[in-house]
C-alpha angles and dihedrals in degrees: 000000000000120000119211116210112214124198114253112257133222127208118235133169115238116187090336097313122107112227135168122235130179116267110266095034112150126213088251090055091050094047092049094049091049093049099244121160099232092205092063104044144075121212127208125187117196090339097312121110113236113218113239090238090061099051093095095051102035107101117206114235126206115272096023123134117226122193119192118194119193120208115227121200122217143143 
């Protein structure tokens, strides 16, 4: 019998929906898994804007609220 060790998960709220992500997940990981185009979004964590340069190093912590806003072009 083989046991599979899974990473512990944390619950976060993303655009109003509670999801679970593995501990250590960065904002960049989350955005990639959700299919966001990082060049056309702004990300806010608990009311603070996260600079695009920090997305790869900013680890999501349990209980945080993440808002992702997509920019839509038009004319």
